[in-house]
N, C-alpha and C positions, 0 to 999 in steps of 0.2 A: 423362649419360643418355645420351649420344652410343655409349659404350662401351656401356653395355648391351644397347641396341638392337642394332647391328651386331658386337659384339662386340670383342676387344681387338686381336686381328689385323689387321683394318683399318684400325682407328686406330693402328698402328706402321706400317704402308706408306704411312699419309698425313703421317705427321712424316718418313718417310727420303725421301718425294717434295719434301717442301717445302725439309728442309735441303740437300737434292743441287741443286735448284730456285736457293734462294737464297742458300746458305752454304756453296756450295762453285764451285771454276773449271771451268764446264761450257758449251759453247756454245750450249746449246737457247734461251735468251733471245737471244741474238746471232740465230739463223737467223731465230726468231722476227721479228723486229725487220727484218731482210733481208728476208724472203718478203713480210713486210705493206707495207713500202716498195717496194719491189721489182714487187710487183704491181700495187700501187696507181700508179706510174708506167708500165707496161708497158701499161695499161688507158687509162691518159692517153693517150698517146704513138698507139698505136693506132685507138682510136676517137674521140676527141675533138680529139686536135692538129690533125687534118685540116681540124673544124671550126673552130676558133681560127684558122689561118689564110685560109677564108675568110671567116671571120665582120667584117662592118663595123662592127662594136660596137670590139671589143679593137683591130683594127688588125693589120698583120705585125711590129710592133717587140716587140709581146710574144710572137711565134712564133720570130723571129729572134733576139731581143738578151737581151730579160729571161729568159725559160724555161731556153735553153739556160747563161745565167750563174748563177743558182739550182741549179740540176742539177748543173753542175760543180764548184762552189762547195758540195753536198753530200755529193759524194764525195770532194770533197779533203779537207774537214773531219774526215770518216768514218775517213778510213784514216789521218791523221795521228795523232786522236786515239785509234785503235784502236791501231796501230803505234808511238807514240813510248813512247820507255821515260820511265817518270815522274820516275826520277832513283833511282840508288844511292847509297846511305853506304857505304864500306869503309874499311881501315885507311888508306888513302891519302889519302880528303879528308876524314875525319872532325874532323880538326881547322878545315878551314874552315869547315865545318858550324857547326861551336861557335861561331866567331866571327863567322858571320852570322846564326843564330838563337840569342842568349840567354836561359838560363832565367830564365821570368817570375817563381819563385816562386809560384805560382799552379796551375796545369794542367800544369807542366815542373819538374821537379827532375832534378838529375844523379842518374841511375844508367845500370846497364850493359843492354846488349839481350842476353838469356839464351841466342838464338839464336847471335846472328852474334859475340858476346864482345867487340863493341865499346861507346865511353860514346853513349849515345844523347841526339844535339842536339834541341834543341826544336823543337817542332812535325814532328816526324818518327815513324815508326810501323813497328813488324816487321810487314809484310804477309805473312799467312800462304799468300795463294793465291800469291803472285811468290817467295814465301819469302825475303824481304831489306827492308832498313831502307828506307823512302823518306823524303826530306825533303819536310816540309811536306805530309805526306799528307794527302788530301780525304775519300777514301773509295773502295771498288770496284765501279765501275760494270760489270754486267752484260750492259749495251747493247752495251757495247765488248769485253766482257772482257778489261779491262784496269785496272789501280788509276790516279786520276787523282792527281798528286803535284805537285812543284813546276812539273819541266818539259814538262810534257803538260795543267797547269789551260787553259793559254789555247787549247791546241785543244780541248778539251774544253768550254769556253766559245762557238767557234767553230760547233763542232760543234749545241749548244743553239741558237744563232743560227739557222744554216742551217736548221735542221728547223724552227724557227719562223715562218721567213720562207718556208719551202715551204707551209707550211700555211696560213700567211695568207691569202700570195700565191693559193695554189689555192685557195682559199675565194672570195676577190675573182672571181678571173675565171670561177670555175665559177658563181658567184651571177649575175655581167653576162649570162653565156651564156643562162643559164637562164631569166632575166629577160626578154631579149632574145628567146627562143623563146613565150613566153606573149603579149609585146607585138606579135611577127610575126605571130602568129595570130589577130591582133584580140580577145583575150580579155578586154582590159580595155575594149573599145569596145564591141564588139557584144553583141547581144543573142542567147540561145539558148533552145530550147523545146523540149520530152520531146516522146513520140509521141504523147501527150492533147493539145498544144496549147497547155500551158501553160508560162508562160515560167519558167528556171532561174534562180534567183538565184547571180551570181555573188561569188567570195567565197575565201576561202584554203584550203579544203576543195576546192571545183571545181578551182583551179590547183593542186592538190599532184595531184590525180588524176589531173590532164591531165599530168604531169612524170612522174608513177608508170608511166601506160600509155606515152607516149611516150618519155621518157627517163629510163630506170631507173638505167642506168649511171653518165649524170652526176648525176645526184640523190644516189647512194648517195656517188659520189666527195666530192661537196659536205658531207656530212653526217659523212664520215670525216675530212675535211680540218678541219672548225668544230670537231668535238669534239676532235682531238689535237690543234691547237692550241690550244685552250682550256690543255688539260695544259701541254702542252710550254712555251708563253708564260709561262705560272705559274711553273712550273720554274725558267724562265730568269731571271725578272725574281725568282726568290727568292733567285739566287745572288749577285743584285747587293746583297741585303741584306749576305750575311757581306763579301762586298768592301768596303762601307761601313765595315766596323768591325773589317774585317781578320781575321777569323775564320774558322775551315774548318770542315767539317761534324765530321769529327771531334773540334773542340774545342768544337761545339757540344753534341756529347753531353757530353764532362766537362764542361759546364758546370750540365748538368741533373745527373748525378752527383755534382758538387765542392756544389753546393747542396745536394742530401739528407745529402749526408755533413757539412756547415756545421752543419747543423740539427738533424740527429740529435746530433752530438757535442757542442752546448751542450746538448741536454736530456739529455743523459747525466752532464752536469757539474753541472746544478742537480739533477735528483734523487738522484744518488749514486748511485755503483756498486752499493750493497748491493739498492739496491729491482728494479735493472733487473737482477741475475743472478736474484732470486726470482721475478720476471715471466717470465724463460726456464724457469727450473725448471718452474714451476708450468703453463708452456706445453708443455712438453714433456710431462708427467705426463700432462697431458689428451689430447695428439695422440698418447701413445704406444699406448693402445688401438684407434684408428682406425689407425694405421699398419700394427698385424701381421693386423688383420682383410682391408688392400688385400692385405699381402704376401702372404696365403695364398690371395687372388683371382689374383695375377696368375702369369704365365708364366714359365719359365726365358728366353726370349729377352729378353722386355720387362724384365727385371729386369738384363739386362746392360746395354740398351741406357738404361737409366734410371741404372745404376753410373757407366755413361762419363760421360754428360752431368752428371751432379751431382759429379761429380770434374773436370770440367775447369772447371765453373763455381765450383768452393769454390778452384781453383788461381788463377785468374784473380782472383776476388774479394780473395783473400789477398794477392797481390801489389799492388794497387790499394789496400785498408787497409794494407798495411806499409808501401808508399810513405807516403801519406796521415799515418799514426800516427806516423812520426818530424817531420814537420812539422806536428803539431797545432798545435804552439802559435802560429806564421806563418797558419797556415789559419784558425784561429778568431779572427783578428782582422780579418778578411776580412767586411764585408756579405754575406751571399749572395744580398738583392734587388741587389746594385749588383755583379757583376762584369765587369769591363770588360775588354777584350784591352789586354794590355802591347804589343802589336806595330801597334797602330793610328795609323796617321801620317796621316789624312785621306785621303776618298775617291780622288784622282785619281794618289797617292802610294803608296798600296794598290794601285789598279788598273795602275798601271806597274810593282810589283811580280810581278804577274803576268805581263803581258804580256812583263816582261824580268826574268827570273829571277836572281834575287842571285849565284847560284851560275856562270850562264855571261856574268855582265859581265865585260870584259875588264880590270879592275882588280883583281878580285878572280882571276883568272888569274897577274896576273903575281906578284901577295904570295903564292899557292901556289909558284910555281917558287922565286922566292927563298928559302922555308922550306925546299925540298928541296934 
């Protein structure tokens, strides 16, 4: 419907913009984050910070202790998460990572990285943005323009914590400041009359109109901090669910993909290969006429883009299927509704594994030197 209304070219450009923003390494989202946080902090320190110092409700400890600590923590955690290397697997340390992260025969099986030409340890992934294999790969963060792996996941957690603390604390002090302004003007106790002498009902709308008129900037900052706080705190707590079961974001995607694979493969075995091939051929025959009509309407540029996308998807799916088909006998014994992480050692041990990465521990460094 959308292509019929606006034409094929706008749809193609929208697809290019989305793929550039979210599926390529670019600084746009990072710049957006820095401009959003930077402008909010600038307005706070310029317009509201002097009022916070003079406010009898908050006190000097907020102005000279809590706010500077949170600001320093925010800047420190951002720089550490963005600039710290997530880890690199190469020919020199691949043997160490193979020992630290054994294959679980569930998500990870022995295979070679096509790009790096080395064995891929379990829990690792070749990051297309950094062009290297990252140990204990979690995900690529556009907000930091960096991949999150074994060596910087702890700083990523600190980054989420500092942002959550900034939003929650900012919401708290701004709410207290706004509440004090309403109370100081006597809006809770005094009665007000309009031009005709009728009493004005005080309530939420009355207080809100007062804040919009006299303290618009503080109100906007409060709403921004509160809404962003809900999102960031939710994402921060969501990470602890992964820590509880010792599973990464990448492994959660693998889990969903593996569940589909097991269920589909078991259905194929039950129904038989012949029925499945007949269904596939019948579907192809039905859709062939529609595909021919669509191809006629498509432009050359659209055809090239779709061919590239289809080839990339086919290669990725073929690699996954080939890897899993080799171990189909093992995978089909797994219950798709009860797939647990092989690396789960309990919450506290899982948490310590993040705070003190396995490859950075002194005992492993001594072992690596002996092997050399």
